[in-house]
C-alpha positions in Angstrom: 66.6 -87.2 65.3 68.5 -86.5 62.8 69.0 -83.1 62.2 69.7 -81.1 57.9 72.5 -79.6 57.1 71.9 -75.8 57.3 74.1 -75.4 54.4 71.6 -77.2 52.1 69.3 -74.0 52.9 72.3 -71.2 51.1 72.6 -72.5 47.3 75.7 -71.6 45.8 74.3 -67.8 44.2 72.8 -65.2 46.7 71.9 -67.1 49.1 74.8 -68.5 50.4 76.8 -65.2 49.7 74.3 -63.9 52.5 76.2 -65.8 54.7 79.7 -65.5 53.1 79.2 -61.5 53.7 77.7 -62.4 57.5 81.1 -63.8 58.0 83.9 -61.7 56.5 82.0 -59.2 58.8 82.7 -60.6 61.5 85.8 -61.9 60.8 86.9 -58.8 60.3 85.7 -57.6 63.8 87.5 -60.4 65.7 90.7 -59.6 63.7 90.5 -56.2 64.8 89.6 -56.8 68.1 91.1 -58.7 70.4 90.4 -57.9 74.1 87.3 -57.1 76.0 88.3 -53.4 75.3 88.8 -53.4 71.9 85.7 -55.3 71.5 83.4 -52.2 74.0 85.0 -49.2 72.4 84.5 -50.4 68.1 80.6 -51.6 68.7 79.9 -48.2 71.7 81.1 -46.9 68.4 79.0 -48.3 66.2 76.3 -48.2 67.9 76.6 -44.3 68.8 76.8 -43.9 64.8 73.6 -46.6 64.7 71.7 -44.2 66.9 71.7 -45.3 70.2 72.0 -42.6 73.3 74.5 -42.7 75.7 72.6 -44.2 78.8 75.1 -41.1 80.9 74.0 -38.4 79.1 70.4 -39.1 79.1 70.7 -39.3 82.5 72.7 -35.9 82.6 70.2 -34.3 80.4 66.9 -35.9 82.1 66.0 -36.5 78.9 62.6 -38.6 78.8 62.4 -42.3 77.1 59.5 -43.7 74.8 59.3 -46.8 72.7 61.2 -46.7 70.2 64.2 -45.3 71.8 68.1 -47.0 71.5 70.3 -46.6 74.3 73.6 -48.1 75.3 76.1 -48.2 78.7 79.1 -48.6 79.0 80.4 -50.5 82.0 84.6 -49.2 82.5 85.2 -49.9 78.9 84.8 -53.3 79.1 81.7 -53.8 78.4 78.1 -52.8 77.1 74.5 -53.2 77.4 72.3 -51.8 74.8 68.3 -51.4 75.0 65.8 -50.5 72.0 62.8 -50.3 74.1 59.6 -51.5 73.4 55.8 -50.7 73.3 55.5 -53.1 76.3 56.3 -51.6 79.9 59.4 -52.7 81.3 58.3 -53.9 84.2 56.2 -56.8 81.8 60.4 -58.4 81.2 63.0 -58.1 78.3 64.2 -60.4 75.4 68.5 -60.1 76.2 71.2 -61.9 74.7 73.6 -61.9 76.6 77.5 -62.8 75.6 81.0 -62.5 77.3 83.6 -60.5 75.2 87.1 -61.9 77.3 88.8 -64.4 75.9 91.3 -66.7 77.3 94.7 -65.3 77.2 97.7 -64.7 78.9 98.3 -61.1 81.2 101.5 -59.3 81.7 102.0 -59.4 85.3 102.0 -55.2 87.1 106.1 -55.7 87.5 106.7 -57.8 84.1 109.9 -56.8 82.7 112.9 -58.4 83.8 116.4 -59.7 82.0 117.7 -63.0 82.2 120.6 -63.3 84.7 122.5 -65.2 82.2 121.7 -64.4 78.9 121.5 -61.1 77.2 117.7 -61.2 76.4 114.6 -59.6 77.9 111.2 -61.1 78.9 107.5 -60.6 80.2 106.9 -61.8 83.1 102.8 -63.0 82.6 99.7 -64.5 84.7 97.5 -66.5 82.2 94.0 -65.4 82.1 91.1 -68.4 82.0 91.1 -71.7 80.9 93.8 -72.8 78.7 96.0 -75.5 77.7 99.6 -73.7 78.4 101.4 -75.9 76.1 99.5 -74.4 72.9 100.6 -71.4 73.5 104.1 -71.7 73.3 106.4 -70.8 69.2 103.2 -68.9 68.5 103.6 -65.4 66.9 102.1 -63.2 70.1 101.1 -59.8 70.0 100.7 -57.1 73.1 97.3 -55.6 73.1 96.2 -53.8 75.9 96.3 -49.8 77.7 98.8 -48.2 80.3 97.3 -45.7 82.4 99.9 -42.6 84.0 99.5 -41.1 87.1 98.9 -37.8 85.3 95.5 -39.1 83.9 96.7 -40.4 80.5 96.0 -43.6 78.9 98.6 -44.9 76.5 97.0 -47.6 73.9 99.2 -50.2 73.1 98.6 -52.5 70.2 101.6 -54.0 68.5 102.3 -57.4 66.5 99.2 -57.2 64.2 100.4 -54.1 61.7 102.3 -56.0 58.4 105.4 -53.7 59.7 105.2 -54.5 63.7 107.5 -56.8 65.3 105.8 -59.8 67.0 106.6 -61.7 70.1 106.9 -65.1 71.5 107.2 -68.2 74.0 110.2 -70.2 73.9 109.5 -73.9 74.4 112.5 -77.1 74.4 114.2 -77.9 71.6 113.0 -81.5 70.6 116.9 -82.7 70.8 116.7 -81.8 75.2 113.5 -82.8 76.0 113.6 -86.4 77.3 112.5 -85.8 80.4 109.6 -82.8 79.3 108.1 -85.1 77.3 107.8 -87.7 80.0 105.6 -85.2 82.1 101.7 -84.9 82.2 100.4 -82.7 79.2 99.3 -80.6 82.1 103.1 -79.9 83.1 104.4 -79.6 79.8 105.1 -76.5 80.4 104.4 -74.6 84.0 102.5 -71.5 84.3 105.8 -69.6 85.7 106.9 -70.4 81.7 105.3 -68.6 79.8 107.6 -65.8 79.8 107.3 -63.5 77.0 110.4 -62.8 74.9 110.6 -59.4 73.5 115.0 -58.5 73.1 118.3 -59.0 73.3 120.3 -55.7 72.3 122.4 -53.6 74.9 122.1 -50.7 75.3 125.0 -48.6 73.6 127.9 -48.0 76.6 127.7 -44.1 77.2 129.5 -42.4 80.3 125.0 -42.4 82.1 124.5 -45.7 81.9 128.3 -47.3 82.5 127.3 -48.7 85.8 123.5 -50.5 84.5 124.1 -53.9 84.8 121.2 -55.2 82.8 122.0 -53.4 79.6 119.1 -55.0 77.1 116.7 -54.5 80.2 117.9 -50.9 80.0 117.6 -50.7 76.1 113.9 -51.9 75.7 112.7 -49.0 78.5 114.7 -46.9 76.6 112.2 -48.4 73.7 109.1 -48.0 75.3 110.0 -44.4 76.9 110.4 -43.6 72.7 107.4 -44.7 71.2 105.1 -44.2 74.4 106.5 -42.0 76.6 106.6 -44.1 79.7 108.9 -45.8 81.9 108.4 -49.1 84.5 107.3 -48.0 86.9 104.0 -47.7 84.4 103.6 -51.1 84.0 101.9 -50.8 87.8 98.8 -49.3 85.9 98.9 -51.4 83.1 96.5 -53.9 81.9 98.1 -55.8 78.7 97.5 -59.1 77.2 99.5 -61.2 75.4 97.6 -63.2 72.1 97.9 -64.4 68.8 99.3 -62.3 66.2 97.8 -62.2 62.8 94.4 -62.0 61.3 91.1 -64.5 61.8 91.6 -66.7 57.8 89.6 -68.3 56.1 89.8 -72.8 56.8 89.1 -75.5 54.7 89.2 -75.7 50.3 85.6 -74.3 50.2 85.9 -71.1 53.1 83.4 -73.4 54.8 85.2 -71.6 58.5 86.8 -69.2 60.0 90.1 -70.0 62.5 90.6 -67.0 64.6 91.4 -65.9 67.7 88.4 -65.1 71.0 85.6 -67.1 68.9 84.5 -68.0 73.0 82.8 -65.6 73.1 83.0 -63.3 70.5 80.9 -65.6 67.8 78.0 -65.1 70.1 78.7 -61.9 71.1 79.1 -60.3 67.7 75.4 -61.7 66.1 73.8 -60.3 69.4 75.1 -57.3 68.4 74.1 -56.9 64.7 70.7 -59.4 66.3 69.9 -55.7 68.2 70.7 -53.4 65.2 67.4 -55.2 63.6 65.2 -54.7 66.4 63.4 -51.8 65.2 60.4 -51.4 67.0 59.7 -54.8 69.4 56.8 -55.3 71.8 59.1 -56.1 74.4 62.7 -54.2 75.3 65.5 -55.9 73.7 68.4 -56.3 75.2 71.5 -56.9 74.1 74.5 -57.2 77.4 77.8 -58.1 77.1 79.6 -58.8 79.6 83.7 -59.1 81.4 85.4 -61.9 83.5 83.2 -64.7 82.3 86.3 -66.8 81.8 87.2 -66.3 85.8 83.9 -66.7 87.5 81.8 -63.4 85.9 83.4 -61.8 89.1 84.6 -58.0 89.5 82.8 -54.7 88.4 82.7 -55.5 84.9 81.6 -59.0 85.3 78.3 -60.7 85.7 78.1 -60.8 89.2 78.6 -57.0 89.9 75.2 -55.0 89.8 76.1 -53.2 86.3 73.6 -54.9 84.3 70.6 -54.4 87.1 71.6 -50.5 87.7 71.3 -50.1 84.2 67.4 -51.5 83.5 66.5 -49.0 86.8 68.2 -46.2 85.4 66.2 -46.9 82.1 62.7 -47.7 83.8 63.6 -44.0 86.0 64.0 -42.4 82.5 60.6 -44.5 81.2 58.9 -43.1 83.6 58.1 -46.2 85.6 60.6 -46.8 87.6 60.1 -48.3 91.7 61.6 -51.4 93.8 58.9 -53.7 93.3 59.1 -52.4 89.1 62.3 -53.4 88.5 61.8 -57.1 90.1 59.3 -57.4 87.8 60.8 -56.2 84.8 64.0 -59.1 85.8 62.1 -61.4 87.0 59.7 -61.7 83.9 62.5 -61.6 81.2 63.9 -64.4 78.7 67.1 -64.4 78.1 69.3 -66.4 75.6 72.9 -66.6 77.3 74.6 -66.8 73.9 78.1 -69.0 75.1 79.7 -71.4 72.1 79.0 -74.9 72.3 81.8 -77.9 71.6 81.8 -79.4 68.1 82.2 -82.4 67.7 85.3 -83.4 66.9 86.7 -86.4 64.7 89.7 -86.7 65.8 89.1 -87.6 69.4 84.6 -88.8 68.9 85.4 -90.6 72.4 84.6 -88.3 74.7 81.7 -86.7 72.9 77.9 -88.7 73.0 76.9 -88.8 69.3 73.0 -88.4 70.3 73.4 -85.3 72.0 76.7 -83.0 71.3 77.3 -80.0 68.6 78.1 -80.4 64.9 79.3 -78.5 62.6 76.7 -77.1 60.1 73.8 -78.3 61.8 72.8 -74.5 63.3 72.3 -72.8 66.3 73.1 -75.3 69.5 71.1 -75.0 72.4 72.5 -76.4 75.4 68.9 -77.2 78.4 72.2 -77.6 81.2 76.2 -77.4 81.4 77.6 -78.2 84.3 79.9 -80.8 85.2 79.6 -84.0 86.8 75.4 -84.3 88.5 74.5 -80.8 86.2 77.2 -78.9 89.1 76.8 -75.3 88.5 74.6 -75.5 85.8 71.7 -73.5 84.8 68.8 -76.8 83.7 66.3 -74.6 81.4 62.9 -75.0 81.9 61.2 -77.1 79.5 58.3 -74.9 78.8 60.7 -72.5 77.5 62.6 -74.4 75.3 59.4 -75.3 73.8 59.0 -72.1 73.1 62.2 -71.4 71.4 61.3 -74.4 69.5 58.6 -73.0 67.8 59.9 -69.9 67.6 63.0 -71.0 65.9 61.0 -73.4 63.5 58.2 -71.1 62.1 61.3 -68.7 61.2 62.7 -71.9 59.3 66.4 -71.6 61.4 68.5 -74.4 61.8 69.3 -75.7 65.3 70.5 -78.4 67.2 70.9 -79.6 71.7 74.1 -80.6 72.7 75.9 -81.6 76.2 79.6 -80.7 77.2 80.3 -84.0 76.2 79.7 -87.5 78.0 78.8 -87.2 81.8 81.8 -87.2 84.2 84.5 -86.3 81.2 84.3 -82.8 81.9 81.8 -79.6 82.0 81.5 -75.8 82.2 79.1 -73.5 82.9 78.1 -70.0 81.2 76.3 -66.8 82.6 73.3 -68.2 83.3 73.0 -69.0 86.5 73.7 -65.3 87.9 70.7 -64.1 85.0 68.6 -67.4 86.3 69.0 -66.0 89.6 66.4 -63.0 89.1 63.8 -66.1 88.5 64.3 -65.1 84.9 63.7 -67.8 81.6 67.2 -68.2 80.5 69.0 -70.9 78.4 72.6 -71.3 77.2 72.5 -70.8 73.5 75.3 -70.1 71.0 77.6 -71.5 68.1 79.6 -74.8 68.1 83.9 -74.3 68.4 86.4 -76.6 67.6 89.6 -75.9 69.6 87.8 -74.1 72.2 90.2 -72.2 74.7 93.2 -72.2 72.1 95.4 -69.5 70.7 93.2 -70.5 67.4 89.8 -71.9 67.4 87.4 -73.0 64.3 83.9 -72.4 63.7 81.2 -72.9 60.6 80.2 -69.7 59.0 76.9 -71.0 58.5 76.2 -71.9 62.2 77.4 -68.3 63.1 74.8 -67.2 60.5 72.1 -69.2 61.9 72.9 -67.7 65.2 72.2 -64.6 63.7 68.8 -65.1 62.5 67.5 -67.0 65.4 68.5 -64.4 67.5 66.5 -61.4 65.5 63.8 -64.1 66.0 64.4 -64.5 69.8 64.3 -60.8 70.2 61.2 -59.5 68.3 58.9 -63.4 69.4 59.9 -64.5 72.6 
């Protein structure tokens, strides 16, 4: 079953311009939003400007909700749930687009700053987050993004390394001339996790009477800079969340500019079109939801992950404001819902064809990807979507002339992975993974096709309106 190239639907002219314009909006988004906090802040502000009302404010005001109302809930600044109330009762179910906005990265430890005992170098100690190939993160220009929360209740935002005038940071690697032993190691051991420390300075503090006894003078100079720039001291790192991410903007990729290279396509390439799709929901029959969560890359745990009660609690509160809450109605609302677990799929890579089964893998240019199941080995840890639900989605996509394809995550026994799908399926919802194919997944710089991004956007709109 050969799928046509989706670019054929968009000849040069206005049709193709629509694809490129949408892709440019997305490129700017991921260039500026490199953490889950930044994604949440940006999309929350945009949604409020588009008429969404904050759920907590609605609860405080005792506001009664009706069909067509638009609500947004913010989960600790790290996730969002957006609702557009449908004409039908919530008890009859929702059409949900669920994606995650965290990405693999490197985090600073709570006591990060130190000076090398043998040389005038100040470094930040780190702990990587999510599944990464550690060797890919060395010798790259890196940026620091995050927050530092002080004891007085104030929060300092950190964003350094991405503006043209900013310095960048980095992790050094062993020079080729002295790397004979290193090159004999397995790839997983070439760079160890404890060797992913970020170099941040090399000038010692100037000698004065006040610091004459200071031994770690480069570290002292960095602390002076942090105090002057951010008003923080070393202890403030204890209550900080600083992420080390690739520095620089996402870029058009290829002579034809048909692709985008950027950090965090997994999974913002699904989160962004999901958000844009709910802006197009209008007054749907069934309540439309865009659910953007944190912590997927580490198992969806914690208060901001999908395994928390955040979404269930939001639905209960919305039902209460709509005047139809009960425990049984809530359970029915969850059970009767349909979900696209919007997460990325592995794209076929011509440099590494042996890991893919060519009839059942995703290709650039073939549109939105449906993964009936993920998991590993014998589908372990997978949500395996019902055939009836897959048939319904096929009909929606074909009726709306949306290019789509189906895929597995590589050959059987080659590897595997998972998403938030199985967590939502625990409620009895109909769930399937669907998203955009990605090259270099989990690398500092990933690659996607612009036309696949656009077909995902169109597919998500059709799902919200017709599922």
